[in-house]
N, C-alpha and C positions, 0 to 999 in steps of 0.2 A: 181663338188663336189665329194669328196672322197666317194666311195661306202659304206664303213662302217659307215662314218658319216651320210650319207643319210639314211641308214638302221636305225640307232639310232633315227634320227628325225622322220622317218615314224612311228616307234613303239611308240614313245612318243606322236605323233599326234593322233594315234589311241586311246590312253588312254585319251588324253586331247586335243580336237580340238584347244585350245588356243595355243598349241605348234606348230601349222601349219605355223605360221608366217614366219619362216626362209625359209621353203620350198616354200611358196607363193612368197616371195621376190626374190628367186632364179629363179623360173620358170615363173613368171608373164611376164617379157619382152620377153622370148622365146615364150611363148604361144601367146602373143599379136602380135609379128611379124609374126608368122605362120598364125594366123587368118587374119591379115591385108594383107598378101600375097595372100590369097584366096578371100577376100571380097572386098578390095579396098574402103571401106566406113567407116569412123571413128565411126559414131554412131552405125552402125550394128556391127562393130568389138568390140566396148566396151560392147555392150549388150551380144554378144556371149561369150566373155571372162568371163564376170560375170556369165553367165549360166554354162560355163565349170567348173569354180572353185566351183560353188555351187554343181555340180554333183560330182566333185572330193571329196568334203567334205562329201556328202551324202553316197558315196560308199567307203570311206576310211576304215570304220570298217570291210568291207568284203575283203579288199585288202590283198593278201597273198604274202609275200616277197619270191622271188624265186632266189635271187642272181643276178637279172637283174636290171639295172638302173630304178629308179622310173619314170623317164621321159618317158620311153617307154609306160607305162600305162597311164600317163597323156596325151600323144599325141594321143593315141588311142581314148580317150574321146574327145579330141579337134577335131580330124578329124571327128569323128562321128557327133559331134554337128554341125560342118560347113556343112557337106553334108546333114544332116537331115534338116537343115534350108533351104537349096536350093533344097530339094527333090531329091538329087543325080542327078541333071540335069546339063546341060552345062551353066546354067545361072550365074555361078560365074563370077564376074566382072573382067575386066582387072586390074592389079595391079596399084595402085597409090603409087609411091615410097615415096611420102610425108608422108604416114602413118607409115613408118618405123622409130622407134626411133633412130636406130644406125646411120643414115645418116642425120637426121633432125637437122637443126641449128635453135635454137630459140633465139639466142642472139639479143637483140634490138640494140646492138652496132656493129653489123656485118658490115664490110666495103663493099662498092659496088663491088669491084673486087672479094672479097671473096665470096659474094653472087652469083655473076655471075658464078664462077667456081663451086660452090656447086650445083647450079641449073642445070648446064651442066652435072655434075656427076649423079644427080638424074635422069635426062632425059635419059642418056645413060644406066644406070642400068635397068631402066624400059624397054627400047628397047631390051636389052639382054634377060630379063625374058620372054618377049612376043614371043621370037623365039622358046621357048621350048614347048614340048608337055606336057600334063597334069601330067604324071608320073615324067618326068624330072624336071618340075617346082616344084612339090611337094617335091621331094628329095633334090633338090638344096636349096629350102626354109628351110627345116628342118636342113640341114647340115650347111648352112652359116648364115641364119638369126636367127634360133633358136639354133644353135650351138650344135646340137645333134651328138653323135658318130654314126658310121656306125651300131654298134650293136643296139643302141636305135632306129635308123630309121628302121632297119630290123624288130625289134619286133613290132614297131608301125604300119608298113605297111604289116606285114605278108609276108616278103621277106627273102631270105637268106642274111647274111652279105656279102657274095661274090657278090651276085647279085647287092646289093646296091653299093658296091665298083666299079663294072664294069659300072653301070649306071652313077655314078659320074665321072669316068674317061672319058667315051665316051662323056658325056655332056660337060665337061670342054674342051675336045679336040675340040668339035664342035664350041664352042664359044671362042676359044683361041684368034683369032684376036680382038674380042671385049674386052677381058680381058687385052690384051696388050695395047689397046687404053686407057682403064681405069687406068692401072698402070701408064702410062705416065701422065695422067691428075691428078692422086692422088699425084704423085711426084711434079708436078707443084703446086698443092694445098698446100702441106706441106711446100714447099719453100716459098710460099706467106705468110703462117701463121708465119713462122720464121721471115720473114721480117716485118710483121705487129706487131707481139708480140715477140720481141727479148728477 
C-alpha cells in the first residue's frame, strides 16, 4: 500500500473507526499468517488475531504518524500479543503449514494429483521453517508470509534495516538447497494446473 494512501486511511480511521475497514482488509491476512507461523493452532490463531485488532483499534487514537509504514506498529502489537499469550516462553508450537492461507487449497474439486503435489509442498515448507532459529523464523515469516518490507520488519523488531537484510540473506543462503527443491516442485505444480485447467 502506498505510504501516503495509508497515512490518509490512518488519519480517517482515527477520526472515525468505521473507516478502518480498508486497513483491516489489507493487514488481516498478513497478521493472520504471522500469528499462525508462531502458534500453529487455528482456534488460538483466530482468538489472538481478534485480540490484536481489538488492541489496534483501542490504541489507534494515540498512534502518531512518523512517516513509517503503519504495518510496523501493527506487528509490534501482534508480536507482543503472541509472546504475552505464551508468557515469552519456548512453548510456541511448531508451525502447521495448513494454517497459512497463501498455500492452502480449499477447492472441493481439486484433482488427486494436484492435492498430492500441494500436500508435498506444504510438508516441505514446514520442514524448511523448522530448520530456522527463533529470530530467523520470525523474520522470514514477516518477510514472506506477511509480506513486510525490511524497514517494517526492522521497526517491528527493534533492529536496523541493514541487520534485517543481512539475516534474510544469510537465512536464504542457508536454506538454498531446500528452496531449489521447492522451486522445482512449484514448476511441476504449475505445469499440472495448466494441464488440468487449460
